[in-house]
N, CA, C, O and the ligand as a Tripos MOL2 file, in Angstrom:
@<TRIPOS>MOLECULE
protein
  305   303    77     0     0
PROTEIN
NO_CHARGES

@<TRIPOS>ATOM
      1 N           4.1050 -295.4190   -8.6760 N.3       1 MET1
      2 CA          5.3430 -294.9490   -7.9340 C.3       1 MET1
      3 C           4.9460 -293.7500   -7.1950 C.2       1 MET1
      4 O           5.2400 -293.6280   -6.0060 O.2       1 MET1
      5 N           4.2860 -292.8490   -7.8440 N.am      2 CYS2
      6 CA          4.0980 -291.3650   -7.1910 C.3       2 CYS2
      7 C           2.6560 -291.2240   -6.7260 C.2       2 CYS2
      8 O           2.2740 -290.2860   -6.0270 O.2       2 CYS2
      9 N           1.8860 -292.2070   -7.1560 N.am      3 GLN3
     10 CA          0.3200 -292.1990   -6.7750 C.3       3 GLN3
     11 C          -0.3870 -291.2040   -7.5110 C.2       3 GLN3
     12 O          -1.5830 -291.0860   -7.2480 O.2       3 GLN3
     13 N           0.1780 -290.3700   -8.4930 N.am      4 GLN4
     14 CA         -0.4800 -289.4930   -9.3170 C.3       4 GLN4
     15 C          -1.4290 -290.0730  -10.1810 C.2       4 GLN4
     16 O          -1.2050 -291.1460  -10.7430 O.2       4 GLN4
     17 N          -2.5170 -289.4100  -10.3320 N.am      5 SER5
     18 CA         -3.5880 -289.8190  -11.3460 C.3       5 SER5
     19 C          -3.0490 -289.1380  -12.6590 C.2       5 SER5
     20 O          -2.8520 -287.9230  -12.6540 O.2       5 SER5
     21 N          -2.8070 -289.8940  -13.7840 N.am      6 ILE6
     22 CA         -2.2070 -289.4860  -15.0520 C.3       6 ILE6
     23 C          -3.2530 -289.4420  -16.3070 C.2       6 ILE6
     24 O          -3.7330 -290.5000  -16.7140 O.2       6 ILE6
     25 N          -3.5380 -288.4070  -16.8070 N.am      7 GLU7
     26 CA         -4.3010 -288.2340  -17.9690 C.3       7 GLU7
     27 C          -3.4400 -288.5360  -19.1980 C.2       7 GLU7
     28 O          -2.4550 -287.8230  -19.3870 O.2       7 GLU7
     29 N          -3.7070 -289.4770  -20.0060 N.am      8 LEU8
     30 CA         -2.9200 -289.7720  -21.1400 C.3       8 LEU8
     31 C          -3.3410 -288.9760  -22.4630 C.2       8 LEU8
     32 O          -4.5320 -288.7580  -22.6880 O.2       8 LEU8
     33 N          -2.3390 -288.5500  -23.3260 N.am      9 GLY9
     34 CA         -2.6970 -287.8880  -24.3540 C.3       9 GLY9
     35 C          -1.9740 -288.5250  -25.6530 C.2       9 GLY9
     36 O          -0.7900 -288.2940  -25.8980 O.2       9 GLY9
     37 N          -2.8040 -289.3600  -26.4770 N.am     10 ILE10
     38 CA         -2.2500 -290.1400  -27.5950 C.3      10 ILE10
     39 C          -2.4060 -289.4120  -28.8570 C.2      10 ILE10
     40 O          -3.5060 -288.9700  -29.1900 O.2      10 ILE10
     41 N          -1.2640 -289.2540  -29.6360 N.am     11 GLU11
     42 CA         -1.2520 -288.5590  -30.9350 C.3      11 GLU11
     43 C          -2.1370 -289.2310  -31.8810 C.2      11 GLU11
     44 O          -2.1280 -290.4610  -31.9310 O.2      11 GLU11
     45 N          -2.8930 -288.5510  -32.6270 N.am     12 LEU12
     46 CA         -3.9320 -289.0280  -33.5480 C.3      12 LEU12
     47 C          -3.3040 -289.9150  -34.5950 C.2      12 LEU12
     48 O          -3.9180 -290.9020  -34.9990 O.2      12 LEU12
     49 N          -2.0330 -289.5870  -35.0810 N.am     13 ASN13
     50 CA         -1.3350 -290.3900  -36.0720 C.3      13 ASN13
     51 C          -0.8680 -291.7840  -35.5410 C.2      13 ASN13
     52 O          -0.5470 -292.6790  -36.3220 O.2      13 ASN13
     53 N          -0.8420 -291.9320  -34.2070 N.am     14 ILE14
     54 CA         -0.5370 -293.2230  -33.5200 C.3      14 ILE14
     55 C          -1.7880 -294.0530  -33.6070 C.2      14 ILE14
     56 O          -1.8170 -295.2110  -34.0250 O.2      14 ILE14
     57 N          -2.9160 -293.2960  -33.1350 N.am     15 ILE15
     58 CA         -4.2180 -294.0400  -33.0860 C.3      15 ILE15
     59 C          -4.6240 -294.4810  -34.3370 C.2      15 ILE15
     60 O          -5.2640 -295.5310  -34.3950 O.2      15 ILE15
     61 N          -4.3190 -293.7570  -35.5220 N.am     16 ASN16
     62 CA         -4.9410 -294.0950  -36.7140 C.3      16 ASN16
     63 C          -3.7520 -294.9780  -37.5070 C.2      16 ASN16
     64 O          -3.8860 -295.1400  -38.7200 O.2      16 ASN16
     65 N          -2.8640 -295.4130  -36.9820 N.am     17 HIS17
     66 CA         -1.6850 -296.1470  -37.5420 C.3      17 HIS17
     67 C          -2.1630 -297.4910  -38.2050 C.2      17 HIS17
     68 O          -1.5480 -297.9120  -39.1850 O.2      17 HIS17
     69 N          -3.2990 -298.2130  -37.6710 N.am     18 GLY18
     70 CA         -3.7570 -299.3130  -38.3220 C.3      18 GLY18
     71 C          -3.5100 -300.5810  -37.8780 C.2      18 GLY18
     72 O          -4.1290 -301.5290  -38.3620 O.2      18 GLY18
     73 N          -2.5140 -300.7580  -36.8390 N.am     19 ASP19
     74 CA         -2.2860 -302.0380  -36.1770 C.3      19 ASP19
     75 C          -3.4390 -302.1580  -35.0570 C.2      19 ASP19
     76 O          -3.1950 -301.9890  -33.8630 O.2      19 ASP19
     77 N          -4.5680 -302.4310  -35.4990 N.am     20 SER20
     78 CA         -5.6060 -302.4740  -34.6510 C.3      20 SER20
     79 C          -5.7440 -303.5910  -33.7620 C.2      20 SER20
     80 O          -6.3800 -303.4620  -32.7160 O.2      20 SER20
     81 N          -5.2270 -304.6290  -34.0720 N.am     21 HIS21
     82 CA         -5.0360 -305.9150  -33.2620 C.3      21 HIS21
     83 C          -3.9420 -306.0140  -32.2940 C.2      21 HIS21
     84 O          -3.7450 -307.0150  -31.6050 O.2      21 HIS21
     85 N          -3.1700 -304.8500  -32.2570 N.am     22 ILE22
     86 CA         -1.9720 -304.7810  -31.5210 C.3      22 ILE22
     87 C          -2.0400 -303.8340  -30.4180 C.2      22 ILE22
     88 O          -2.3810 -302.6830  -30.6900 O.2      22 ILE22
     89 N          -1.7540 -304.1590  -29.1540 N.am     23 TYR23
     90 CA         -1.5150 -303.1670  -28.1140 C.3      23 TYR23
     91 C          -0.2640 -302.2730  -28.3840 C.2      23 TYR23
     92 O           0.8340 -302.7620  -28.6490 O.2      23 TYR23
     93 N          -0.4740 -301.0670  -28.3080 N.am     24 PHE24
     94 CA          0.6680 -300.2870  -28.4700 C.3      24 PHE24
     95 C           1.2060 -299.6970  -27.3270 C.2      24 PHE24
     96 O           0.3850 -299.3040  -26.4970 O.2      24 PHE24
     97 N           2.5130 -299.5270  -27.0630 N.am     25 PRO25
     98 CA          2.9880 -299.0880  -25.8210 C.3      25 PRO25
     99 C           3.0670 -297.4820  -25.9430 C.2      25 PRO25
    100 O           3.3860 -296.9170  -26.9900 O.2      25 PRO25
    101 N           2.7450 -296.8310  -24.7730 N.am     26 HIS26
    102 CA          2.7440 -295.3810  -24.6840 C.3      26 HIS26
    103 C           3.4730 -294.9920  -23.3300 C.2      26 HIS26
    104 O           3.0920 -295.4860  -22.2690 O.2      26 HIS26
    105 N           4.3790 -294.2240  -23.3810 N.am     27 ILE27
    106 CA          5.1410 -293.7580  -22.0530 C.3      27 ILE27
    107 C           4.8590 -292.2050  -21.8260 C.2      27 ILE27
    108 O           4.8990 -291.3330  -22.6940 O.2      27 ILE27
    109 N           4.5630 -292.0460  -20.4560 N.am     28 HIS28
    110 CA          4.2460 -290.7320  -19.9830 C.3      28 HIS28
    111 C           5.3430 -290.5080  -18.9450 C.2      28 HIS28
    112 O           5.4750 -291.2070  -17.9400 O.2      28 HIS28
    113 N           6.2070 -289.3560  -19.3090 N.am     29 LEU29
    114 CA          7.1790 -288.9870  -18.3870 C.3      29 LEU29
    115 C           6.7850 -287.9390  -17.4180 C.2      29 LEU29
    116 O           6.1370 -286.9710  -17.8150 O.2      29 LEU29
    117 N           7.1420 -288.0660  -16.1290 N.am     30 HIS30
    118 CA          6.7910 -287.0200  -15.1790 C.3      30 HIS30
    119 C           7.3820 -287.2230  -13.7900 C.2      30 HIS30
    120 O           7.9310 -288.2870  -13.5040 O.2      30 HIS30
    121 N           7.2840 -286.2760  -12.9720 N.am     31 GLY31
    122 CA          7.6420 -286.3770  -11.4400 C.3      31 GLY31
    123 C           9.0270 -285.9250  -11.3440 C.2      31 GLY31
    124 O           9.7520 -285.5990  -12.2840 O.2      31 GLY31
    125 N           9.3430 -285.9440   -9.9660 N.am     32 ASN32
    126 CA         10.5180 -285.6790   -9.3090 C.3      32 ASN32
    127 C          10.8790 -286.5800   -8.1190 C.2      32 ASN32
    128 O          10.3230 -286.4820   -7.0250 O.2      32 ASN32
    129 N          11.8640 -287.4780   -8.4100 N.am     33 PRO33
    130 CA         12.6980 -287.6650   -9.6190 C.3      33 PRO33
    131 C          11.8620 -288.1900  -10.8550 C.2      33 PRO33
    132 O          10.8500 -288.8730  -10.7020 O.2      33 PRO33
    133 N          12.3230 -287.8490  -11.9970 N.am     34 ILE34
    134 CA         11.5280 -288.1810  -13.1910 C.3      34 ILE34
    135 C          11.4770 -289.6600  -13.4230 C.2      34 ILE34
    136 O          12.4640 -290.3860  -13.3040 O.2      34 ILE34
    137 N          10.2940 -290.0670  -13.7570 N.am     35 HIS35
    138 CA         10.0470 -291.6270  -14.0950 C.3      35 HIS35
    139 C           9.0730 -291.6260  -15.1440 C.2      35 HIS35
    140 O           8.5930 -290.5830  -15.5870 O.2      35 HIS35
    141 N           8.7530 -292.8260  -15.5730 N.am     36 ALA36
    142 CA          7.7270 -292.8500  -16.6410 C.3      36 ALA36
    143 C           6.7200 -293.9810  -16.3560 C.2      36 ALA36
    144 O           7.0410 -295.0060  -15.7530 O.2      36 ALA36
    145 N           5.5550 -293.7480  -16.8000 N.am     37 LEU37
    146 CA          4.5020 -294.7160  -16.7530 C.3      37 LEU37
    147 C           4.4310 -295.3880  -18.2050 C.2      37 LEU37
    148 O           4.2390 -294.6590  -19.1780 O.2      37 LEU37
    149 N           4.5680 -296.6180  -18.3450 N.am     38 ILE38
    150 CA          4.4500 -297.2790  -19.4300 C.3      38 ILE38
    151 C           3.0690 -298.0040  -19.6510 C.2      38 ILE38
    152 O           2.7880 -298.9430  -18.9070 O.2      38 ILE38
    153 N           2.2320 -297.6270  -20.5970 N.am     39 CYS39
    154 CA          0.9170 -298.2250  -20.7340 C.3      39 CYS39
    155 C           0.8760 -298.8940  -22.0480 C.2      39 CYS39
    156 O           1.3690 -298.3590  -23.0410 O.2      39 CYS39
    157 N           0.3070 -300.0370  -22.0810 N.am     40 TYR40
    158 CA         -0.1830 -300.8480  -23.3370 C.3      40 TYR40
    159 C          -1.7160 -300.5010  -23.5300 C.2      40 TYR40
    160 O          -2.5510 -300.6840  -22.6440 O.2      40 TYR40
    161 N          -1.9810 -300.0130  -24.7040 N.am     41 ILE41
    162 CA         -3.2650 -299.5130  -25.2080 C.3      41 ILE41
    163 C          -3.8030 -300.2510  -26.1950 C.2      41 ILE41
    164 O          -3.0300 -300.6330  -27.0730 O.2      41 ILE41
    165 N          -5.0190 -300.5660  -26.2720 N.am     42 ASN42
    166 CA         -5.5600 -301.4370  -27.2690 C.3      42 ASN42
    167 C          -6.3360 -300.5020  -28.4240 C.2      42 ASN42
    168 O          -6.4000 -299.2790  -28.2940 O.2      42 ASN42
    169 N          -6.7750 -301.0340  -29.2860 N.am     43 SER43
    170 CA         -7.3190 -300.1370  -30.4450 C.3      43 SER43
    171 C          -8.5520 -299.3490  -29.9640 C.2      43 SER43
    172 O          -8.8980 -298.3360  -30.5710 O.2      43 SER43
    173 N          -9.2700 -299.8280  -28.8040 N.am     44 GLU44
    174 CA        -10.4450 -299.0260  -28.3950 C.3      44 GLU44
    175 C          -9.8500 -297.9790  -27.3660 C.2      44 GLU44
    176 O         -10.6350 -297.3550  -26.6520 O.2      44 GLU44
    177 N          -8.5670 -297.7830  -27.2750 N.am     45 LEU45
    178 CA         -7.9140 -296.7380  -26.4760 C.3      45 LEU45
    179 C          -8.0520 -297.0320  -24.9630 C.2      45 LEU45
    180 O          -7.9780 -296.0860  -24.1790 O.2      45 LEU45
    181 N          -8.2500 -298.3040  -24.5040 N.am     46 ASN46
    182 CA         -8.3890 -298.9260  -23.2790 C.3      46 ASN46
    183 C          -6.9610 -299.2830  -22.8650 C.2      46 ASN46
    184 O          -6.2510 -300.0000  -23.5700 O.2      46 ASN46
    185 N          -6.5510 -298.7480  -21.6720 N.am     47 VAL47
    186 CA         -5.2560 -299.2550  -21.1450 C.3      47 VAL47
    187 C          -5.2600 -300.5790  -20.5530 C.2      47 VAL47
    188 O          -5.8960 -300.7800  -19.5190 O.2      47 VAL47
    189 N          -4.5380 -301.5870  -21.1790 N.am     48 ARG48
    190 CA         -4.5380 -302.9040  -20.9290 C.3      48 ARG48
    191 C          -3.5160 -303.4110  -19.8160 C.2      48 ARG48
    192 O          -3.6940 -304.4200  -19.1350 O.2      48 ARG48
    193 N          -2.4720 -302.5980  -19.7390 N.am     49 ASN49
    194 CA         -1.3580 -303.0030  -18.7780 C.3      49 ASN49
    195 C          -0.5230 -301.7500  -18.4710 C.2      49 ASN49
    196 O          -0.4830 -300.8570  -19.3170 O.2      49 ASN49
    197 N           0.1050 -301.6380  -17.3840 N.am     50 VAL50
    198 CA          0.9200 -300.5390  -16.9820 C.3      50 VAL50
    199 C           2.0790 -300.9970  -16.2800 C.2      50 VAL50
    200 O           2.1200 -302.0600  -15.6600 O.2      50 VAL50
    201 N           3.1090 -300.1040  -16.3950 N.am     51 GLY51
    202 CA          4.3250 -300.3800  -15.5010 C.3      51 GLY51
    203 C           5.0830 -299.1280  -15.2740 C.2      51 GLY51
    204 O           4.8830 -298.1290  -15.9650 O.2      51 GLY51
    205 N           5.9360 -299.1690  -14.3330 N.am     52 VAL52
    206 CA          6.7730 -297.8200  -13.9930 C.3      52 VAL52
    207 C           8.1460 -298.1630  -14.5150 C.2      52 VAL52
    208 O           8.6560 -299.2810  -14.4380 O.2      52 VAL52
    209 N           8.6830 -297.1130  -15.0410 N.am     53 ILE53
    210 CA         10.1070 -297.1010  -15.5650 C.3      53 ILE53
    211 C          10.8540 -296.0420  -14.7350 C.2      53 ILE53
    212 O          10.5720 -294.8550  -14.9000 O.2      53 ILE53
    213 N          11.8350 -296.4350  -13.8130 N.am     54 LYS54
    214 CA         12.5220 -295.4770  -13.0660 C.3      54 LYS54
    215 C          13.8820 -295.2760  -13.6360 C.2      54 LYS54
    216 O          14.5270 -294.3120  -13.2220 O.2      54 LYS54
    217 N          14.4150 -296.0830  -14.5580 N.am     55 SER55
    218 CA         15.6920 -295.8060  -15.1090 C.3      55 SER55
    219 C          15.3740 -295.2490  -16.4760 C.2      55 SER55
    220 O          14.8400 -295.8890  -17.3820 O.2      55 SER55
    221 N          15.7750 -293.9320  -16.5300 N.am     56 ILE56
    222 CA         15.6200 -293.1330  -17.8430 C.3      56 ILE56
    223 C          16.8370 -292.4470  -18.2930 C.2      56 ILE56
    224 O          17.5740 -291.8950  -17.4760 O.2      56 ILE56
    225 N          17.0780 -292.4530  -19.5300 N.am     57 GLU57
    226 CA         18.2420 -291.9380  -20.1350 C.3      57 GLU57
    227 C          17.8700 -291.0090  -21.2840 C.2      57 GLU57
    228 O          17.0830 -291.4220  -22.1370 O.2      57 GLU57
    229 N          18.3650 -289.8230  -21.3610 N.am     58 ILE58
    230 CA         17.8870 -288.9770  -22.4870 C.3      58 ILE58
    231 C          19.2590 -288.4220  -23.2540 C.2      58 ILE58
    232 O          20.1510 -287.7940  -22.6830 O.2      58 ILE58
    233 N          19.2460 -288.7210  -24.4250 N.am     59 SER59
    234 CA         20.3770 -288.3650  -25.3900 C.3      59 SER59
    235 C          20.6850 -286.8800  -25.1840 C.2      59 SER59
    236 O          19.7460 -286.0920  -25.0660 O.2      59 SER59
    237 N          21.7980 -286.5110  -25.1400 N.am     60 ARG60
    238 CA         22.2510 -285.1650  -24.9040 C.3      60 ARG60
    239 C          22.5930 -284.6590  -26.3620 C.2      60 ARG60
    240 O          23.7800 -284.4760  -26.6350 O.2      60 ARG60
    241 N          21.7440 -284.4540  -27.1930 N.am     61 ASP61
    242 CA         22.0570 -283.8960  -28.4990 C.3      61 ASP61
    243 C          20.7630 -282.9260  -29.0270 C.2      61 ASP61
    244 O          19.6040 -283.0050  -28.6220 O.2      61 ASP61
    245 N          21.2140 -282.1360  -29.8880 N.am     62 SER62
    246 CA         20.3390 -281.2080  -30.3690 C.3      62 SER62
    247 C          19.0140 -281.7500  -31.0850 C.2      62 SER62
    248 O          17.9230 -281.1860  -30.9990 O.2      62 SER62
    249 N          19.2480 -282.8440  -31.7540 N.am     63 GLU63
    250 CA         18.0500 -283.5100  -32.3110 C.3      63 GLU63
    251 C          17.1480 -283.9990  -31.4040 C.2      63 GLU63
    252 O          15.9510 -283.8320  -31.6420 O.2      63 GLU63
    253 N          17.5060 -284.5930  -30.3710 N.am     64 THR64
    254 CA         16.6450 -285.1050  -29.3500 C.3      64 THR64
    255 C          16.0740 -283.9670  -28.5050 C.2      64 THR64
    256 O          14.8860 -284.0290  -28.1890 O.2      64 THR64
    257 N          16.8240 -282.9340  -28.1130 N.am     65 PHE65
    258 CA         16.3300 -281.7230  -27.5210 C.3      65 PHE65
    259 C          15.0670 -281.1180  -28.3940 C.2      65 PHE65
    260 O          13.9750 -280.8220  -27.9100 O.2      65 PHE65
    261 N          15.3740 -281.0170  -29.5350 N.am     66 GLY66
    262 CA         14.4120 -280.3780  -30.5090 C.3      66 GLY66
    263 C          13.0380 -281.1130  -30.5780 C.2      66 GLY66
    264 O          11.9750 -280.4920  -30.5570 O.2      66 GLY66
    265 N          13.1220 -282.5110  -30.6630 N.am     67 GLN67
    266 CA         12.0720 -283.3910  -30.5250 C.3      67 GLN67
    267 C          11.3460 -283.2850  -29.2390 C.2      67 GLN67
    268 O          10.1150 -283.2800  -29.2050 O.2      67 GLN67
    269 N          12.1070 -283.1980  -28.1470 N.am     68 PHE68
    270 CA         11.5480 -283.1260  -26.7960 C.3      68 PHE68
    271 C          10.6120 -281.8180  -26.7130 C.2      68 PHE68
    272 O           9.5370 -281.7940  -26.1130 O.2      68 PHE68
    273 N          11.1700 -280.7570  -27.3920 N.am     69 MET69
    274 CA         10.3730 -279.4820  -27.3530 C.3      69 MET69
    275 C           9.1870 -279.5800  -28.1630 C.2      69 MET69
    276 O           8.1480 -279.0200  -27.8150 O.2      69 MET69
    277 N           9.2830 -280.3050  -29.2990 N.am     70 LYS70
    278 CA          8.1780 -280.4080  -30.1030 C.3      70 LYS70
    279 C           6.9690 -281.2490  -29.4200 C.2      70 LYS70
    280 O           5.7920 -280.9040  -29.5210 O.2      70 LYS70
    281 N           7.4270 -282.4410  -28.6850 N.am     71 LYS71
    282 CA          6.5730 -283.0160  -28.0480 C.3      71 LYS71
    283 C           5.9430 -282.1920  -26.8250 C.2      71 LYS71
    284 O           4.7590 -282.3470  -26.5280 O.2      71 LYS71
    285 N           6.6170 -281.4790  -26.2610 N.am     72 TRP72
    286 CA          6.2680 -280.6710  -25.1930 C.3      72 TRP72
    287 C           5.1220 -279.6410  -25.5720 C.2      72 TRP72
    288 O           4.2550 -279.3730  -24.7400 O.2      72 TRP72
    289 N           5.1230 -279.0690  -26.8270 N.am     73 THR73
    290 CA          4.1660 -278.2060  -27.2810 C.3      73 THR73
    291 C           3.1320 -278.9220  -28.0530 C.2      73 THR73
    292 O           2.2380 -278.2470  -28.5620 O.2      73 THR73
    293 N           3.1390 -280.2360  -28.2110 N.am     74 ASN74
    294 CA          2.1090 -280.8710  -29.0620 C.3      74 ASN74
    295 C           0.7390 -281.1090  -28.2580 C.2      74 ASN74
    296 O           0.6130 -281.7250  -27.2000 O.2      74 ASN74
    297 N          -0.1780 -280.5230  -28.9540 N.am     75 PRO75
    298 CA         -1.5600 -280.7490  -28.1710 C.3      75 PRO75
    299 C          -2.2320 -282.0800  -28.4920 C.2      75 PRO75
    300 O          -3.3980 -282.3140  -28.1720 O.2      75 PRO75
    301 N          -1.4130 -282.9770  -29.1650 N.am     76 TYR76
    302 CA         -1.8570 -284.3060  -29.5060 C.3      76 TYR76
    303 C          -2.3880 -284.2350  -30.9290 C.2      76 TYR76
    304 O          -2.8350 -285.2450  -31.4730 O.2      76 TYR76
    305 ZN          4.4630 -291.3420  -11.4090 Zn       77 ZN77
@<TRIPOS>BOND
     1     1     2 1
     2     2     3 1
     3     3     4 2
     4     3     5 am
     5     5     6 1
     6     6     7 1
     7     7     8 2
     8     7     9 am
     9     9    10 1
    10    10    11 1
    11    11    12 2
    12    11    13 am
    13    13    14 1
    14    14    15 1
    15    15    16 2
    16    15    17 am
    17    17    18 1
    18    18    19 1
    19    19    20 2
    20    19    21 am
    21    21    22 1
    22    22    23 1
    23    23    24 2
    24    23    25 am
    25    25    26 1
    26    26    27 1
    27    27    28 2
    28    27    29 am
    29    29    30 1
    30    30    31 1
    31    31    32 2
    32    31    33 am
    33    33    34 1
    34    34    35 1
    35    35    36 2
    36    35    37 am
    37    37    38 1
    38    38    39 1
    39    39    40 2
    40    39    41 am
    41    41    42 1
    42    42    43 1
    43    43    44 2
    44    43    45 am
    45    45    46 1
    46    46    47 1
    47    47    48 2
    48    47    49 am
    49    49    50 1
    50    50    51 1
    51    51    52 2
    52    51    53 am
    53    53    54 1
    54    54    55 1
    55    55    56 2
    56    55    57 am
    57    57    58 1
    58    58    59 1
    59    59    60 2
    60    59    61 am
    61    61    62 1
    62    62    63 1
    63    63    64 2
    64    63    65 am
    65    65    66 1
    66    66    67 1
    67    67    68 2
    68    67    69 am
    69    69    70 1
    70    70    71 1
    71    71    72 2
    72    71    73 am
    73    73    74 1
    74    74    75 1
    75    75    76 2
    76    75    77 am
    77    77    78 1
    78    78    79 1
    79    79    80 2
    80    79    81 am
    81    81    82 1
    82    82    83 1
    83    83    84 2
    84    83    85 am
    85    85    86 1
    86    86    87 1
    87    87    88 2
    88    87    89 am
    89    89    90 1
    90    90    91 1
    91    91    92 2
    92    91    93 am
    93    93    94 1
    94    94    95 1
    95    95    96 2
    96    95    97 am
    97    97    98 1
    98    98    99 1
    99    99   100 2
   100    99   101 am
   101   101   102 1
   102   102   103 1
   103   103   104 2
   104   103   105 am
   105   105   106 1
   106   106   107 1
   107   107   108 2
   108   107   109 am
   109   109   110 1
   110   110   111 1
   111   111   112 2
   112   111   113 am
   113   113   114 1
   114   114   115 1
   115   115   116 2
   116   115   117 am
   117   117   118 1
   118   118   119 1
   119   119   120 2
   120   119   121 am
   121   121   122 1
   122   122   123 1
   123   123   124 2
   124   123   125 am
   125   125   126 1
   126   126   127 1
   127   127   128 2
   128   127   129 am
   129   129   130 1
   130   130   131 1
   131   131   132 2
   132   131   133 am
   133   133   134 1
   134   134   135 1
   135   135   136 2
   136   135   137 am
   137   137   138 1
   138   138   139 1
   139   139   140 2
   140   139   141 am
   141   141   142 1
   142   142   143 1
   143   143   144 2
   144   143   145 am
   145   145   146 1
   146   146   147 1
   147   147   148 2
   148   147   149 am
   149   149   150 1
   150   150   151 1
   151   151   152 2
   152   151   153 am
   153   153   154 1
   154   154   155 1
   155   155   156 2
   156   155   157 am
   157   157   158 1
   158   158   159 1
   159   159   160 2
   160   159   161 am
   161   161   162 1
   162   162   163 1
   163   163   164 2
   164   163   165 am
   165   165   166 1
   166   166   167 1
   167   167   168 2
   168   167   169 am
   169   169   170 1
   170   170   171 1
   171   171   172 2
   172   171   173 am
   173   173   174 1
   174   174   175 1
   175   175   176 2
   176   175   177 am
   177   177   178 1
   178   178   179 1
   179   179   180 2
   180   179   181 am
   181   181   182 1
   182   182   183 1
   183   183   184 2
   184   183   185 am
   185   185   186 1
   186   186   187 1
   187   187   188 2
   188   187   189 am
   189   189   190 1
   190   190   191 1
   191   191   192 2
   192   191   193 am
   193   193   194 1
   194   194   195 1
   195   195   196 2
   196   195   197 am
   197   197   198 1
   198   198   199 1
   199   199   200 2
   200   199   201 am
   201   201   202 1
   202   202   203 1
   203   203   204 2
   204   203   205 am
   205   205   206 1
   206   206   207 1
   207   207   208 2
   208   207   209 am
   209   209   210 1
   210   210   211 1
   211   211   212 2
   212   211   213 am
   213   213   214 1
   214   214   215 1
   215   215   216 2
   216   215   217 am
   217   217   218 1
   218   218   219 1
   219   219   220 2
   220   219   221 am
   221   221   222 1
   222   222   223 1
   223   223   224 2
   224   223   225 am
   225   225   226 1
   226   226   227 1
   227   227   228 2
   228   227   229 am
   229   229   230 1
   230   230   231 1
   231   231   232 2
   232   231   233 am
   233   233   234 1
   234   234   235 1
   235   235   236 2
   236   235   237 am
   237   237   238 1
   238   238   239 1
   239   239   240 2
   240   239   241 am
   241   241   242 1
   242   242   243 1
   243   243   244 2
   244   243   245 am
   245   245   246 1
   246   246   247 1
   247   247   248 2
   248   247   249 am
   249   249   250 1
   250   250   251 1
   251   251   252 2
   252   251   253 am
   253   253   254 1
   254   254   255 1
   255   255   256 2
   256   255   257 am
   257   257   258 1
   258   258   259 1
   259   259   260 2
   260   259   261 am
   261   261   262 1
   262   262   263 1
   263   263   264 2
   264   263   265 am
   265   265   266 1
   266   266   267 1
   267   267   268 2
   268   267   269 am
   269   269   270 1
   270   270   271 1
   271   271   272 2
   272   271   273 am
   273   273   274 1
   274   274   275 1
   275   275   276 2
   276   275   277 am
   277   277   278 1
   278   278   279 1
   279   279   280 2
   280   279   281 am
   281   281   282 1
   282   282   283 1
   283   283   284 2
   284   283   285 am
   285   285   286 1
   286   286   287 1
   287   287   288 2
   288   287   289 am
   289   289   290 1
   290   290   291 1
   291   291   292 2
   292   291   293 am
   293   293   294 1
   294   294   295 1
   295   295   296 2
   296   295   297 am
   297   297   298 1
   298   298   299 1
   299   299   300 2
   300   299   301 am
   301   301   302 1
   302   302   303 1
   303   303   304 2
@<TRIPOS>SUBSTRUCTURE
     1 MET1         2 RESIDUE 1 A MET
     2 CYS2         6 RESIDUE 1 A CYS
     3 GLN3        10 RESIDUE 1 A GLN
     4 GLN4        14 RESIDUE 1 A GLN
     5 SER5        18 RESIDUE 1 A SER
     6 ILE6        22 RESIDUE 1 A ILE
     7 GLU7        26 RESIDUE 1 A GLU
     8 LEU8        30 RESIDUE 1 A LEU
     9 GLY9        34 RESIDUE 1 A GLY
    10 ILE10       38 RESIDUE 1 A ILE
    11 GLU11       42 RESIDUE 1 A GLU
    12 LEU12       46 RESIDUE 1 A LEU
    13 ASN13       50 RESIDUE 1 A ASN
    14 ILE14       54 RESIDUE 1 A ILE
    15 ILE15       58 RESIDUE 1 A ILE
    16 ASN16       62 RESIDUE 1 A ASN
    17 HIS17       66 RESIDUE 1 A HIS
    18 GLY18       70 RESIDUE 1 A GLY
    19 ASP19       74 RESIDUE 1 A ASP
    20 SER20       78 RESIDUE 1 A SER
    21 HIS21       82 RESIDUE 1 A HIS
    22 ILE22       86 RESIDUE 1 A ILE
    23 TYR23       90 RESIDUE 1 A TYR
    24 PHE24       94 RESIDUE 1 A PHE
    25 PRO25       98 RESIDUE 1 A PRO
    26 HIS26      102 RESIDUE 1 A HIS
    27 ILE27      106 RESIDUE 1 A ILE
    28 HIS28      110 RESIDUE 1 A HIS
    29 LEU29      114 RESIDUE 1 A LEU
    30 HIS30      118 RESIDUE 1 A HIS
    31 GLY31      122 RESIDUE 1 A GLY
    32 ASN32      126 RESIDUE 1 A ASN
    33 PRO33      130 RESIDUE 1 A PRO
    34 ILE34      134 RESIDUE 1 A ILE
    35 HIS35      138 RESIDUE 1 A HIS
    36 ALA36      142 RESIDUE 1 A ALA
    37 LEU37      146 RESIDUE 1 A LEU
    38 ILE38      150 RESIDUE 1 A ILE
    39 CYS39      154 RESIDUE 1 A CYS
    40 TYR40      158 RESIDUE 1 A TYR
    41 ILE41      162 RESIDUE 1 A ILE
    42 ASN42      166 RESIDUE 1 A ASN
    43 SER43      170 RESIDUE 1 A SER
    44 GLU44      174 RESIDUE 1 A GLU
    45 LEU45      178 RESIDUE 1 A LEU
    46 ASN46      182 RESIDUE 1 A ASN
    47 VAL47      186 RESIDUE 1 A VAL
    48 ARG48      190 RESIDUE 1 A ARG
    49 ASN49      194 RESIDUE 1 A ASN
    50 VAL50      198 RESIDUE 1 A VAL
    51 GLY51      202 RESIDUE 1 A GLY
    52 VAL52      206 RESIDUE 1 A VAL
    53 ILE53      210 RESIDUE 1 A ILE
    54 LYS54      214 RESIDUE 1 A LYS
    55 SER55      218 RESIDUE 1 A SER
    56 ILE56      222 RESIDUE 1 A ILE
    57 GLU57      226 RESIDUE 1 A GLU
    58 ILE58      230 RESIDUE 1 A ILE
    59 SER59      234 RESIDUE 1 A SER
    60 ARG60      238 RESIDUE 1 A ARG
    61 ASP61      242 RESIDUE 1 A ASP
    62 SER62      246 RESIDUE 1 A SER
    63 GLU63      250 RESIDUE 1 A GLU
    64 THR64      254 RESIDUE 1 A THR
    65 PHE65      258 RESIDUE 1 A PHE
    66 GLY66      262 RESIDUE 1 A GLY
    67 GLN67      266 RESIDUE 1 A GLN
    68 PHE68      270 RESIDUE 1 A PHE
    69 MET69      274 RESIDUE 1 A MET
    70 LYS70      278 RESIDUE 1 A LYS
    71 LYS71      282 RESIDUE 1 A LYS
    72 TRP72      286 RESIDUE 1 A TRP
    73 THR73      290 RESIDUE 1 A THR
    74 ASN74      294 RESIDUE 1 A ASN
    75 PRO75      298 RESIDUE 1 A PRO
    76 TYR76      302 RESIDUE 1 A TYR
    77 ZN77       305 GROUP 0 **** ****
């Protein structure tokens, strides 16, 4: 959508989850207007499929905001 080159950061606890035969979905929020890249990633950390999500809703509660800030500062 925005033609940006996106570098993905996957948390280690997701990588080590154990479902090695299943592609796991990962989303990367960015841009103005905000949108998301959804990537399906295999156990070798190769991106197998991607899509763009333009419709995004974020819950307006303190729990979600706290988690958002935690993600924001997470170095993976
Ligand atoms: Zn984008």
